[in-house]
C-alpha positions as CSV (number, residue, x, y, z in Angstrom):
1,M,-13.9,52.6,54.4
2,A,-16.2,51.7,51.5
3,L,-14.1,48.7,50.6
4,S,-14.6,47.3,54.1
5,L,-18.3,47.2,53.5
6,I,-17.9,44.9,50.5
7,D,-18.4,41.3,51.6
8,G,-19.2,38.4,49.3
9,P,-20.9,36.0,51.8
10,S,-23.0,38.8,53.2
11,A,-24.2,39.8,49.7
12,L,-24.9,36.1,48.9
13,I,-27.0,35.7,52.0
14,V,-29.0,38.9,51.6
15,F,-29.4,39.2,47.8
16,G,-29.4,35.5,47.0
17,G,-31.9,34.8,49.8
18,T,-34.2,37.7,48.9
19,L,-34.2,36.6,45.3
20,C,-35.0,32.9,46.1
21,A,-37.7,33.8,48.7
22,T,-39.4,36.3,46.3
23,L,-39.4,33.7,43.5
24,L,-40.9,31.1,45.8
25,R,-43.5,33.4,47.3
26,C,-44.6,35.2,44.1
27,G,-44.0,32.5,41.5
28,P,-42.0,32.7,38.2
29,R,-44.8,34.3,36.2
30,E,-45.2,37.3,38.5
31,C,-41.5,37.7,38.9
32,G,-41.2,37.7,35.1
33,L,-43.8,40.4,34.9
34,A,-41.9,42.5,37.5
35,L,-38.7,42.2,35.5
36,G,-40.5,43.2,32.3
37,A,-42.2,46.1,33.9
38,L,-39.0,47.3,35.5
39,A,-37.2,47.1,32.1
40,A,-40.1,49.0,30.5
41,S,-40.0,51.8,33.1
42,L,-36.3,52.3,32.4
43,R,-36.8,52.8,28.7
44,P,-38.1,56.1,27.1
45,T,-41.7,56.7,28.2
46,F,-44.8,56.6,26.0
47,S,-45.2,59.8,24.0
48,A,-48.8,60.9,23.4
49,E,-47.6,63.3,20.7
50,D,-45.8,60.6,18.8
51,A,-48.8,58.3,19.0
52,K,-51.1,61.1,17.7
53,A,-48.6,61.7,14.8
54,D,-48.7,57.9,14.0
55,L,-52.5,57.9,13.9
56,V,-52.9,61.0,11.7
57,R,-53.1,58.9,8.5
58,Q,-55.8,56.7,10.0
59,V,-57.8,59.7,11.1
60,R,-57.4,61.4,7.6
61,A,-58.5,58.2,5.9
62,I,-61.7,57.9,8.1
63,R,-62.5,61.6,7.5
64,E,-62.0,61.5,3.7
65,D,-63.4,58.0,2.9
66,G,-65.8,57.6,5.7
67,V,-65.8,54.9,8.3
68,L,-67.6,52.5,5.9
69,R,-64.8,52.6,3.3
70,A,-61.7,53.3,5.4
71,R,-59.3,50.5,5.9
72,P,-57.4,49.9,9.2
73,Q,-53.8,51.2,9.0
74,R,-51.3,49.7,11.4
75,V,-49.2,52.0,13.5
76,G,-47.2,49.3,15.4
77,D,-49.0,49.9,18.7
78,R,-51.1,46.8,19.5
79,E,-53.6,48.8,21.6
80,F,-54.4,51.5,19.0
81,D,-54.3,49.0,16.2
82,E,-57.0,47.0,17.9
83,A,-58.9,50.1,18.9
84,T,-59.0,51.4,15.3
85,D,-60.0,48.0,14.0
86,A,-62.9,47.9,16.4
87,L,-63.8,51.5,15.5
88,I,-64.0,50.7,11.8
89,S,-65.5,47.3,12.0
90,Q,-68.2,48.3,14.4
91,R,-68.5,51.9,13.3
92,S,-68.7,53.0,16.9
93,V,-66.6,55.2,19.2
94,G,-67.8,53.0,22.0
95,A,-66.0,50.0,20.5
96,L,-62.8,52.1,20.3
97,V,-63.2,53.1,24.0
98,A,-63.9,49.5,25.0
99,A,-60.8,48.2,23.3
100,H,-58.7,50.9,25.0
101,E,-60.2,50.2,28.4
102,K,-59.5,46.5,27.9
103,H,-55.8,47.1,27.3
104,K,-55.6,49.7,30.1
105,A,-57.0,47.2,32.6
106,R,-54.5,44.6,31.5
107,R,-51.6,47.0,31.7
108,M,-52.5,48.3,35.2
109,A,-53.0,44.8,36.5
110,D,-49.5,43.8,35.3
111,A,-48.1,47.0,36.8
112,D,-49.9,46.2,40.1
113,T,-48.4,42.7,40.1
114,A,-44.9,44.1,39.4
115,V,-45.2,46.6,42.3
116,R,-46.4,43.9,44.6
117,V,-43.5,41.6,43.7
118,L,-40.9,44.4,44.3
119,A,-42.7,45.3,47.6
120,Q,-42.5,41.7,48.7
121,A,-38.8,41.7,47.9
122,A,-38.3,44.9,49.9
123,E,-40.0,43.3,52.9
124,L,-37.8,40.1,52.6
125,A,-34.4,41.8,52.3
126,P,-34.2,43.0,56.0
127,V,-35.3,39.5,57.0
128,F,-32.3,38.0,55.3
129,G,-30.1,40.7,56.8
130,M,-31.2,39.5,60.2
131,A,-30.7,35.9,59.0
132,G,-27.1,36.8,58.2
133,T,-26.7,38.3,61.7
134,L,-28.0,35.1,63.3
135,I,-25.6,33.0,61.2
136,A,-22.7,35.3,62.3
137,L,-23.8,35.0,66.0
138,N,-23.8,31.2,65.6
139,R,-20.2,31.4,64.4
140,M,-19.2,33.5,67.4
141,A,-18.7,30.5,69.7
142,G,-16.2,28.8,67.4
143,A,-14.6,32.2,66.6
144,A,-13.9,32.8,70.3
145,M,-11.8,29.7,70.4
146,A,-10.0,30.5,67.1
147,G,-8.8,33.9,68.1
148,G,-9.4,37.6,67.6
149,D,-9.4,37.6,63.8
150,A,-12.2,35.0,63.6
151,I,-14.3,37.0,66.1
152,T,-13.7,40.2,64.1
153,G,-14.9,38.4,60.9
154,A,-18.0,37.1,62.6
155,V,-18.9,40.5,64.0
156,G,-18.2,42.0,60.5
157,L,-20.6,39.5,58.9
158,A,-23.3,40.3,61.4
159,V,-23.0,44.1,60.8
160,V,-22.7,44.0,57.0
161,T,-25.6,41.6,56.4
162,T,-27.9,43.8,58.5
163,L,-26.7,46.8,56.6
164,Y,-27.2,45.1,53.2
165,G,-30.7,44.1,54.1
166,I,-31.7,47.7,55.1
167,L,-30.0,49.3,52.0
168,A,-31.5,46.7,49.6
169,A,-35.0,47.3,50.9
170,N,-34.9,51.1,51.2
171,L,-32.5,52.3,48.5
172,V,-33.1,49.7,45.8
173,L,-36.3,47.6,45.9
174,A,-38.8,50.1,47.4
175,P,-37.7,52.9,45.0
176,L,-37.9,50.5,42.1
177,A,-41.5,49.6,43.0
178,R,-42.3,53.3,43.0
179,L,-40.6,53.8,39.7
180,V,-42.7,51.1,38.1
181,E,-45.9,52.6,39.6
182,R,-45.1,56.1,38.4
183,A,-44.2,54.9,34.9
184,A,-47.4,52.9,34.6
185,R,-49.5,55.9,35.7
186,A,-47.8,58.2,33.3
187,E,-48.3,55.8,30.4
188,A,-52.0,55.3,31.3
189,A,-52.5,59.1,31.3
190,G,-50.8,59.5,28.0
191,R,-52.8,56.7,26.4
192,D,-56.0,58.1,27.8
193,E,-55.2,61.4,26.2
194,V,-54.6,59.7,22.8
195,A,-57.8,57.7,23.0
196,E,-59.9,60.8,23.8
197,W,-58.2,62.7,20.9
198,L,-58.8,59.9,18.5
199,A,-62.5,59.6,19.5
200,A,-63.0,63.3,19.1
201,Q,-61.3,63.3,15.6
202,V,-63.4,60.6,14.1
203,T,-66.8,61.3,15.7
204,G,-68.0,63.5,12.8
205,A,-67.2,60.8,10.3
206,L,-69.3,58.1,11.9
207,P,-72.9,57.4,10.8
208,H,-75.5,58.6,13.3
209,L,-78.7,56.9,13.9
210,H,-81.6,59.2,13.8
211,P,-84.9,58.1,15.4
212,A,-87.7,57.4,12.9
213,P,-90.3,60.2,12.8
214,R,-93.4,59.4,14.9
215,H,-96.7,59.2,13.1
216,H,-99.5,60.6,15.2
217,A,-103.0,59.2,14.5
218,H,-105.5,61.9,13.9
219,S,-108.9,61.3,15.5
220,E,-111.8,61.6,13.2
221,P,-114.2,64.4,14.3
222,A,-117.2,63.0,16.0
223,E,-120.5,63.2,14.1
224,A,-123.0,65.5,15.4
225,A,-125.7,63.7,17.1
């Protein structure tokens, strides 16, 4: 039964057509972002605990030497390398937070793009399933003259292409879009946790600006008339 559902021409119409239409509609750059985000979501997720462990040496250096003398120490994560560089060079937790937010905005924008591309593909797959059905119906006239086997083949193409389109949309592409979205949100939450932890760890080592004391002018006592 399962082998009867395997059909090369139907797969070519649905999957090949969906791929080409998605590429034309979204463009090579956005499709590349979608593939990259999909590959990243299938790898081990970001670990906040591992990131904190990698940043411990940097935190210790800032606490012991002070932010004025501490040197940036690379941990291999571009976001946190840039964030600690900004923290040390500008001596400000606000600079660290700004660097983190910049990377977060870029990551979430890329994830939104990837989700949109996969959602577009999920919408297009049933369309090409219907296209396969129309192609099969167009062949029915010639199949009627050729005999029963040709008619059976045309009907089979119509049914299988429709099935492929529905399955591709609902069991492959739409779930992959949700997978990318969940992975992006989980990473964003983990990185937010690390950024907040890092800011709390180094706040005490940063120079604080104290307002200059105010000098109040003392009025001279008025002379007695």
